[in-house]
C-alpha positions in Angstrom: 274.2 58.4 222.5 271.6 57.8 225.1 272.0 55.2 227.8 269.1 56.2 230.1 267.0 53.9 232.2 263.3 54.1 233.1 264.1 53.6 236.8 263.8 56.8 238.9 265.7 57.7 242.0 263.4 58.9 244.7 264.4 61.4 247.4 262.4 62.9 250.3 260.8 66.2 249.3 262.6 69.5 250.0 260.7 72.8 250.5 257.5 71.1 249.4 259.1 70.0 246.1 259.1 66.4 244.9 262.6 65.2 244.0 263.3 62.5 241.4 266.4 61.5 239.6 266.8 60.1 236.1 269.8 58.6 234.2 269.0 60.7 231.1 271.7 63.5 231.3 273.2 62.6 228.0 277.0 62.9 227.5 278.0 63.2 231.2 280.7 61.7 233.3 281.7 61.5 236.9 285.5 61.3 236.1 287.8 63.9 234.6 290.7 61.7 235.6 291.2 59.9 232.3 292.0 63.1 230.5 294.7 63.9 233.1 296.1 60.4 233.1 296.3 60.4 229.3 298.7 63.3 229.3 300.8 61.8 232.2 300.9 58.5 230.3 302.1 60.2 227.2 305.0 61.7 229.1 306.2 58.6 230.9 305.5 56.2 228.0 304.0 53.5 230.2 301.4 52.2 227.9 303.8 52.2 224.9 306.3 50.1 226.8 303.6 47.6 228.0 302.2 47.3 224.5 305.6 46.3 223.2 306.1 43.8 226.0 302.9 41.8 225.3 302.5 39.8 222.1 299.1 40.3 220.5 298.1 36.9 219.3 294.7 37.9 218.0 293.9 37.6 214.3 294.0 41.1 212.8 290.7 40.5 211.0 288.9 40.2 214.3 290.6 43.0 216.2 288.3 45.8 217.2 290.3 47.3 220.1 294.0 47.7 219.6 296.2 46.3 222.3 297.4 49.7 223.3 293.9 50.9 223.8 293.0 47.9 225.9 296.0 48.5 228.2 295.3 52.2 228.5 291.7 51.7 229.3 292.4 49.2 232.0 295.2 51.3 233.5 293.0 54.5 233.5 290.0 52.7 235.0 292.1 51.3 237.9 293.8 54.7 238.4 290.3 56.2 238.7 289.2 53.7 241.3 287.5 51.1 239.1 289.5 48.0 239.9 287.0 45.4 238.6 287.2 44.6 234.9 283.5 44.3 234.8 283.2 48.0 235.4 284.2 48.4 231.8 280.7 47.2 230.8 279.4 50.6 231.9 282.5 52.8 231.5 283.0 51.8 227.8 280.2 54.4 227.1 281.7 57.0 229.4 282.6 60.1 227.3 285.6 61.1 229.4 287.1 57.6 229.2 286.5 57.7 225.5 288.3 61.0 225.3 291.1 59.6 227.4 291.7 57.0 224.6 291.5 59.7 221.9 288.0 58.7 220.8 285.2 61.0 219.7 282.5 60.4 222.3 279.7 61.5 219.9 280.6 58.8 217.4 278.3 55.7 217.4 281.3 53.4 216.9 283.5 54.4 219.8 282.4 52.1 222.6 285.4 50.9 224.4 286.2 47.4 225.4 283.9 45.4 227.7 284.7 43.3 230.7 284.7 40.1 228.7 287.4 41.5 226.4 289.6 42.1 229.3 289.0 38.6 230.6 290.2 37.3 227.3 293.2 39.6 227.4 294.2 38.5 230.9 293.9 34.8 230.0 295.9 35.1 226.8 299.2 36.3 228.2 302.1 33.8 228.4 305.0 33.5 230.9 307.2 35.3 228.4 304.8 38.2 228.2 304.8 38.5 232.0 308.6 38.5 232.1 308.8 41.2 229.4 306.2 43.3 231.3 308.3 43.1 234.5 311.3 44.2 232.4 309.3 47.1 230.9 308.6 48.4 234.4 312.3 48.4 235.1 313.0 50.2 231.8 310.3 52.8 232.7 312.0 53.4 236.1 315.4 53.9 234.4 313.9 56.3 231.9 312.2 58.3 234.7 315.6 60.0 235.5 316.8 62.7 233.2 320.3 62.0 234.4 321.9 59.2 236.3 321.2 59.5 240.1 324.0 59.2 242.5 322.2 56.7 244.7 319.4 54.2 244.1 317.9 52.3 247.1 316.1 49.1 246.1 313.5 48.4 248.8 312.5 44.8 248.8 309.3 43.7 250.5 306.7 40.9 250.3 303.0 41.4 250.9 300.4 38.7 251.4 297.7 38.5 248.8 295.0 36.3 250.2 293.2 33.9 247.8 289.7 32.5 248.4 289.2 30.1 245.5 291.1 27.7 243.3 293.7 30.0 241.9 296.8 28.4 240.4 299.9 28.3 242.7 298.2 29.6 245.8 299.4 27.8 248.8 298.9 28.0 252.6 301.3 30.3 254.4 301.5 29.6 258.1 302.9 33.1 258.9 299.8 34.8 257.4 297.5 31.9 258.4 295.8 31.8 255.0 296.1 30.6 251.4 297.7 33.4 249.5 300.1 34.7 246.9 303.2 36.4 248.1 304.1 39.1 245.6 307.4 40.9 245.8 307.4 44.6 245.4 310.6 46.5 244.6 310.4 50.3 245.1 313.0 53.0 245.0 313.4 53.9 248.6 314.3 57.6 248.2 311.6 58.6 245.6 308.8 56.0 246.1 309.0 55.0 242.4 307.9 51.5 241.6 310.8 49.6 240.0 308.9 46.3 239.4 306.8 43.7 241.1 306.6 39.9 240.8 303.6 37.7 241.7 304.8 34.6 243.6 303.2 31.5 245.1 302.3 31.9 248.8 305.4 30.0 250.2 308.3 32.0 251.5 310.9 32.3 248.7 314.4 30.9 249.1 317.4 33.1 249.1 318.4 31.8 245.7 315.0 32.8 244.3 315.3 36.3 245.7 318.9 36.6 244.4 317.9 35.5 240.9 315.3 38.2 240.7 317.6 40.9 242.1 320.4 39.9 239.8 318.1 40.5 236.8 317.2 44.0 238.1 320.8 44.9 238.8 321.9 43.7 235.4 319.4 46.0 233.7 320.2 48.9 236.0 323.9 48.5 235.4 323.5 48.5 231.7 322.2 52.1 231.9 323.5 53.3 235.3 327.0 51.8 235.7 328.3 54.6 238.0 325.3 54.8 240.4 325.7 53.6 243.9 322.9 51.0 244.6 321.8 49.9 248.1 319.7 46.9 248.7 317.4 47.2 251.7 315.0 44.7 253.2 313.8 42.9 256.3 315.3 39.7 257.8 313.9 37.4 255.0 316.4 39.0 252.7 319.4 38.7 254.9 320.6 35.5 253.2 324.0 34.7 251.8 322.8 34.6 248.2 321.9 38.3 248.2 325.0 39.1 250.3 327.1 37.4 247.6 326.2 40.1 245.2 328.2 42.7 247.1 331.8 41.3 246.5 331.2 41.3 242.7 329.9 44.9 242.5 332.0 47.6 244.1 329.1 50.1 243.9 326.6 47.8 245.6 325.8 47.8 249.3 323.0 46.3 251.4 321.2 47.0 254.7 319.2 44.0 255.9 317.4 43.2 259.1 318.6 40.1 260.9 316.6 37.9 263.2 318.0 37.1 266.6 319.3 33.6 267.4 321.0 31.7 270.2 324.4 33.1 269.2 323.5 36.7 268.2 321.0 37.5 270.9 323.4 37.1 273.8 325.8 39.5 272.1 323.3 42.3 272.6 323.5 41.9 276.4 326.3 44.5 277.0 324.3 47.1 274.9 321.1 46.2 276.8 322.9 46.7 280.1 323.9 50.2 279.1 320.4 51.0 278.0 319.0 49.7 281.3 321.4 51.9 283.2 320.4 54.9 281.2 316.7 54.3 281.4 316.1 55.5 285.0 318.4 58.5 284.4 316.3 59.5 281.4 313.3 59.4 283.6 314.9 61.6 286.3 316.0 64.1 283.7 312.5 64.2 282.1 310.9 64.7 285.5 313.2 67.6 286.3 312.3 69.3 283.0 308.6 68.7 283.5 308.3 66.2 280.7 306.6 62.7 280.9 309.0 59.8 281.5 310.4 58.2 278.3 308.6 55.2 277.0 311.9 53.6 276.0 315.7 54.1 276.0 317.8 53.0 273.1 321.5 52.3 272.7 323.3 51.4 269.5 326.4 49.3 269.1 328.3 47.2 266.7 328.8 43.5 267.6 331.3 41.0 266.4 329.2 38.4 264.6 329.2 36.5 261.2 327.1 33.6 260.3 329.0 30.6 258.8 327.0 30.8 255.6 327.9 34.5 254.9 330.4 35.0 252.1 332.5 37.3 254.4 332.1 39.1 257.7 329.9 42.2 257.6 329.0 44.8 260.2 326.2 43.8 262.5 324.4 46.6 264.4 322.4 46.1 267.5 319.6 48.4 268.7 319.3 47.7 272.4 315.9 49.0 273.4 314.7 49.0 277.0 311.0 49.5 277.8 308.7 49.1 280.7 307.3 46.0 279.0 310.8 44.5 278.7 313.9 44.4 276.5 313.6 44.7 272.7 316.9 44.0 270.9 317.0 44.3 267.1 319.8 43.6 264.6 320.9 44.9 261.2 323.6 43.6 258.9 325.2 46.0 256.4 328.1 46.2 254.1 328.4 50.0 254.7 331.5 50.8 256.7 331.2 54.6 257.3 327.9 55.4 259.0 327.7 55.1 262.8 325.6 52.3 264.2 322.8 54.7 265.1 322.7 56.2 261.6 322.7 52.8 260.0 319.7 51.7 262.1 317.7 54.9 262.5 318.2 56.7 259.2 319.0 53.9 256.8 317.3 50.8 257.9 314.1 52.2 259.6 313.4 54.4 256.5 312.4 51.1 254.7 309.1 51.4 256.7 307.9 53.9 254.1 307.9 51.0 251.6 304.9 49.5 253.5 303.0 52.7 252.7 303.7 52.3 249.0 302.4 48.8 249.2 299.3 50.0 251.0 298.7 52.5 248.2 299.0 49.7 245.6 296.8 47.3 247.6 294.1 49.4 249.2 293.8 52.3 246.7 294.6 50.5 243.4 293.6 46.9 244.3 296.8 45.1 243.4 295.4 42.2 245.4 292.5 41.7 243.0 294.0 38.4 241.9 290.8 36.2 241.7 291.4 34.7 238.3 292.1 31.0 238.1 295.2 31.4 235.9 298.4 32.5 237.6 299.6 34.5 234.5 296.3 36.3 234.4 296.7 37.3 238.1 300.2 38.4 237.4 299.0 40.7 234.7 296.4 42.2 237.1 299.2 42.9 239.5 301.0 44.8 236.8 297.8 46.7 235.9 297.7 48.0 239.5 301.4 48.7 239.3 300.9 50.7 236.2 298.2 52.7 237.9 300.6 53.4 240.7 303.3 54.6 238.2 300.8 57.1 236.7 299.7 58.4 240.1 303.2 58.7 241.3 304.2 60.7 238.2 301.2 62.9 238.5 301.8 63.6 242.2 305.5 64.2 242.1 305.6 66.2 238.9 302.3 67.9 238.0 301.0 68.2 241.6 304.3 69.3 243.1 303.8 72.3 245.4 300.1 71.8 245.7 297.9 70.4 248.5 297.9 67.0 246.8 301.7 66.8 246.5 301.9 64.2 249.3 298.4 62.7 248.8 297.9 59.0 248.4 296.0 57.8 245.2 292.6 57.5 247.0 292.8 61.1 248.0 293.7 62.3 244.4 290.9 60.2 243.0 288.4 61.6 245.5 289.4 65.2 245.3 290.7 65.7 241.7 289.4 62.9 239.5 285.8 62.6 240.7 284.2 65.6 239.0 280.9 65.8 237.1 281.5 66.7 233.5 279.1 67.3 230.6 280.4 67.1 227.1 279.1 69.5 224.4 279.9 69.2 220.8 280.3 72.2 218.5 281.3 72.3 214.9 285.0 72.4 215.5 285.5 71.7 219.2 284.3 69.9 222.3 283.4 71.8 225.5 283.5 70.3 228.9 281.1 71.8 231.4 282.2 71.4 235.0 280.3 72.4 238.1 280.3 76.1 239.0 280.7 75.3 242.7 283.9 73.2 242.2 286.2 73.3 245.2 289.3 72.4 243.2 288.9 75.0 240.3 292.3 76.6 240.9 294.1 73.3 241.3 292.5 71.9 238.2 293.4 75.0 236.2 297.0 74.7 237.3 297.2 70.9 236.5 295.6 71.2 233.0 297.8 74.2 232.1 301.0 72.3 233.1 299.9 69.2 231.1 298.8 71.3 228.1 302.1 73.2 227.9 304.3 70.1 228.1 306.0 69.3 224.8 304.8 66.2 222.9 307.2 63.4 224.0 309.3 61.5 221.6 309.1 58.0 222.8 312.3 56.0 222.5 311.3 52.4 221.9 314.9 51.3 222.6 
C-alpha cells in the first residue's frame, strides 16, 4: 500500500550531486519497537488484563477494532515515543505497528485504529472501568514474581500534573502554584516495578483518602502474599495517623515516613545538632591533615522521644542533625521498625525513596503520563494508565531481556532512541516476511541477542484468574 506524497525534501548538494527526498519508500518503518514490545506484552499479560478490566460497550455489529487491539496499539505507540493519540492517524499504516498487532501489513484491510477511535475509547470508560484497571495493575505486579518475595516496599509519592484548560476536577494547588491534577504513584521500591497509579484532583489528599487507597492495595497483596513483609515508605504528607493505624492490625507491615518539624519536635533535635556542630570543625581539621577539601556538612543521627497526640501509639522518631556552612538542617523520620540503627533507618531505608522520583520522571518525561488534556476526568485517568502500561512494558524489557547489556539501566527514552528507532523495510515472499535493516546498524549484536531471547521464550499460558 502506497502512502507517498508529492512534496519533496530538499537538501544542499553534496559532491556536485542534487539531493531530494520522497516519501515513496513503500513498506518501511522507523520503529522496530512494536515487535519487541509485542513479545514482552505476551509474557507479562498486560494487555490481556487491561482488556478484561474495561467493559466494551460498543455494538458488535459496528466493531472494527477489537478492544484488545486498541489497548495494545495505544500502549505500543506510547512505549515507542508517540504519546499523542493523533499520531495514530499516520501510524495506523505503519507496517511494524501492524505486525506488532499480528496483522499482515500487505493486506489492504489492516489499517489500525485512528486518533478519533482512541478519543471515543477514552471518553467511553466509566469509574468502574478505571477502578478495575487500577486493580489489574496490582494483579500484574503480583504475577510478576515467580515466588513470593520476602519484602515488598510500597513507595508512595504524588506528582503535579499541570492543567491548562477546563479539565474536570483540576483545582489550584498553592504548593505547586498552578491548576493541576495530583496523581499518586505507587512503585515497588526495591525493583522499580509500578504497582498502580491513581489520578486525583489537585488538592492535597487527606490521610483518610491515602489510607483508603493503601488499604485496597494491601488487601489485594495479602490475598496472594500473606507471608511477605510489606514496608510503606513516603514523605511527610503520608505521616498521618490513618496510615499508621494500618500497622497494629498487620504484624508483617511496617512503615518509614518523613515527618515535618514543628514547635515541639524541632527543639528536640537541638542536642543532636550540638553534637554535629562540635564535630564539624574537627572534621575540617582531619580533612586538612589528609589533604582533602573540608566537608560540606556534618551529620549526626539520634532517636528522640516524641509522639503526636493523634498517632495510634508511640513510634520511633529519628532525627538527622545536619550542620552546614549555610546553617543547620534538621530532618525527621518516623518508623515502626525497631531493629535498624537511626543512621540506617534514615540513610539506607528512608533516603532510598528518592529513586521513586526517577521512576516518576521516566513516566512523565519519557512516556508522557502528564498528557491529561481531555475534558473528562475518567478519560485522563485512562491516559495515565496508558503511560503506566508503557512503563510496565519498558521495565520488563529492561530488567529481563536487556539484563547484562548496555541498556540494562537505561531509562525508556534511551531504549527508544537506541533500540526502537531503526529503519526497517518489509518484503513479502510466498511464505514469509523479511525485515531489511540498515547494514550500518550500531546495535546489531544487541538486537540479535534481544530477538533471540524473545524468540526462544515459551508461549505463555495466561491465567485470567
